[in-house]
C-alpha positions in Angstrom: 2.5 3.7 29.8 5.0 4.8 27.1 4.1 1.8 24.7 0.7 2.4 25.4 0.0 6.1 25.0 2.5 4.9 21.6 -0.4 2.5 20.2 -3.2 5.3 21.1 -1.2 7.8 18.6 -0.9 5.4 16.2 -5.0 4.3 16.0 -5.9 7.7 16.5 -3.4 8.7 13.4 -4.6 6.0 11.6 -8.3 6.6 12.0 -7.8 10.2 11.4 -5.9 9.7 8.1 -8.7 6.7 6.9 -11.4 9.2 6.8 -9.7 11.6 4.9 -9.1 9.1 2.6 -12.1 8.1 2.5 -13.3 12.0 2.4 -11.0 12.2 -0.7 -12.1 9.2 -2.5 -16.1 10.4 -2.3 -15.0 14.2 -3.0 -12.7 12.6 -6.4 -10.0 14.6 -4.9 -6.6 12.7 -5.4 -3.5 13.5 -2.9 -1.7 15.9 -5.1 1.9 14.4 -6.4 5.0 16.6 -8.0 4.3 16.9 -11.6 5.7 14.2 -14.4 4.7 11.7 -11.3 2.8 8.5 -12.3 0.1 6.5 -10.4 0.1 3.2 -10.1 -3.3 0.8 -8.6 -2.4 -2.7 -6.7 -6.0 -3.2 -5.2 -7.1 -5.2 -8.1 -5.7 -7.9 -5.6 -7.6 -8.0 -2.9 -10.6 -6.3 -4.4 -12.6 -9.5 -4.6 -12.0 -10.0 -0.7 -12.6 -6.5 0.2 -16.2 -6.4 -1.6 -16.7 -9.6 0.1 -16.4 -7.9 3.6 -18.2 -4.6 2.7 -21.0 -7.3 1.4 -20.9 -9.1 4.7 -21.3 -6.3 6.8 -23.3 -4.9 5.1 -26.1 -7.8 5.4 -25.5 -9.0 9.2 -26.2 -5.2 10.1 -30.7 -5.5 9.4 -30.4 -9.2 10.8 -28.7 -8.3 13.9 -31.7 -5.6 14.0 -34.0 -8.2 13.9 -32.3 -11.2 15.8 -31.9 -9.2 19.1 -34.8 -7.9 21.0 -33.3 -5.6 23.4 -33.1 -2.5 22.1 -30.3 -0.5 23.9 -27.8 -3.9 22.7 -29.4 -3.7 19.4 -28.4 0.2 19.3 -24.7 -0.2 20.4 -24.6 -3.4 17.6 -26.2 -1.5 14.6 -23.6 1.2 15.7 -20.8 -1.2 15.4 -22.1 -2.7 12.4 -22.3 0.9 10.2 -18.9 1.7 11.8 -17.5 -1.6 11.0 -19.3 -1.2 7.2 -17.7 2.7 6.4 -14.6 1.8 8.0 -14.4 -1.3 5.4 -15.4 0.9 2.7 -12.4 3.6 4.3 -10.1 0.9 3.9 -10.7 0.4 0.2 -10.7 4.1 -0.2 -7.3 4.6 1.2 -5.9 2.0 -1.0 -6.8 3.4 -4.2 -6.2 7.4 -2.6 -2.4 6.1 -2.0 -1.7 4.5 -5.0 2.5 3.3 -6.0 4.1 6.4 -7.3 6.6 6.4 -10.6 8.0 9.9 -10.7 11.3 12.1 -10.4 12.0 11.9 -7.3 12.0 8.3 -7.2 9.4 5.1 -6.9 7.2 4.8 -3.7 5.7 1.2 -3.0 2.5 1.9 -1.1 -0.1 -0.1 0.9 -3.5 1.9 2.2 -1.7 3.5 5.3 0.5 1.1 6.6 3.1 1.3 3.6 5.1 4.1 2.3 8.3 3.5 1.3 10.7 5.1 -1.2 13.5 3.3 -3.6 15.8 7.0 -5.4 16.3 6.0 -8.9 20.4 6.2 -8.1 19.4 3.1 -6.2 18.0 1.1 -9.3 19.6 -1.0 -10.7 17.5 -2.9 -13.0 13.3 -3.2 -12.5 11.4 -6.1 -14.3 7.7 -7.7 -14.5 7.8 -11.1 -13.0 4.9 -12.5 -11.2 5.5 -14.7 -7.8 3.1 -16.4 -5.1 4.8 -15.8 -1.8 5.6 -18.2 0.2 3.5 -18.7 3.7 4.5 -16.1 6.9 2.6 -13.2 5.9 2.5 -9.9 3.4 6.0 -8.7 4.5 8.9 -11.0 4.3 12.7 -10.3 4.6 14.4 -13.3 3.2 18.5 -13.0 1.9 18.1 -9.1 1.5 15.2 -10.3 -0.7 12.6 -7.7 0.6 8.8 -9.0 -0.5 5.9 -6.4 0.0 3.0 -8.5 -1.5 -0.9 -8.2 -2.1 -3.0 -11.0 -1.6 0.1 -13.1 -1.1 1.8 -12.2 -4.9 3.9 -9.7 -6.3 4.7 -8.8 -10.1 7.5 -7.0 -10.2 11.4 -7.6 -9.0 13.6 -4.5 -8.1 17.5 -5.3 -7.9 18.9 -2.2 -5.8 22.2 -1.4 -6.9 23.6 -0.9 -3.0 22.0 -2.0 -0.2 19.1 0.2 1.2 16.9 -0.1 4.2 13.7 0.5 3.8 10.8 1.6 6.1 9.0 -0.9 6.9 8.4 -2.2 10.0 8.9 -6.0 9.4 11.9 -6.0 8.0 13.6 -4.6 11.5 16.0 -2.4 10.3 17.6 -4.9 7.7 19.0 -3.8 4.5 17.2 -5.3 1.3 19.2 -6.0 -1.8 15.9 -6.3 -3.7 12.3 -5.3 -3.2 9.3 -7.2 -5.0 5.9 -5.5 -5.2 2.9 -6.3 -6.9 0.8 -3.4 -9.2 -2.3 -4.1 -11.0 -0.5 -2.8 -14.0 2.7 -3.5 -13.8 3.3 -3.7 -17.3 3.2 0.1 -17.2 4.7 0.4 -13.8 7.7 -1.0 -15.0 7.6 1.0 -17.9 7.2 4.3 -16.7 10.3 3.3 -14.2 12.6 2.6 -17.1 12.2 6.3 -18.3 13.4 7.5 -15.2 16.6 4.4 -14.7 17.2 5.1 -18.2 17.6 8.9 -17.7 19.4 8.3 -14.4 22.4 6.7 -16.1 22.4 8.8 -19.3 23.0 11.7 -16.5 25.3 10.0 -15.1 27.5 8.5 -18.3 27.7 12.5 -19.7 29.0 13.6 -16.4 31.6 11.2 -15.8 32.8 11.7 -19.6 33.0 15.7 -18.9 
């Protein structure tokens, strides 16, 4: 019973956050971030897939309306179709509203509402652009300390950690990672922005050591 209520709570919270993201996207009100923080998108890797799903859902609504002769059933199908269409748009909106963040506090890797993993700069040994295709097995994989957080089975940035770190990723099952790979639409821009903070942290550590 506890697991059932936990699942119900997850679904309800997810739906509320998805609708909130949709309204933020429509009203052009991004989630506030700390000063000096830059946003980097990742929806580009799945944009065409989302557009295809949204288009199919939109076409399906009038077709079912014409094909189903029973009014009560047609009404249910209409409601489900419209809700599904809005839900897909909300999913796309959640990816736009919750981008990757590069700021004073560290690097935040995100994917819609299901992933929000923060890495402080003092744990980043290096960060570089490296485009990779992921092997079959899902968008999130952890093998030999390498945590891959893919989009459309691809990653474009490698983050090597200064020491093993456990990230709040459910499929990682509490296992530490030594390298994190993820995707961004502008990997060069994200890496350049991140290196400024990494360098600043290194300079500060060196100055402290020389005192």
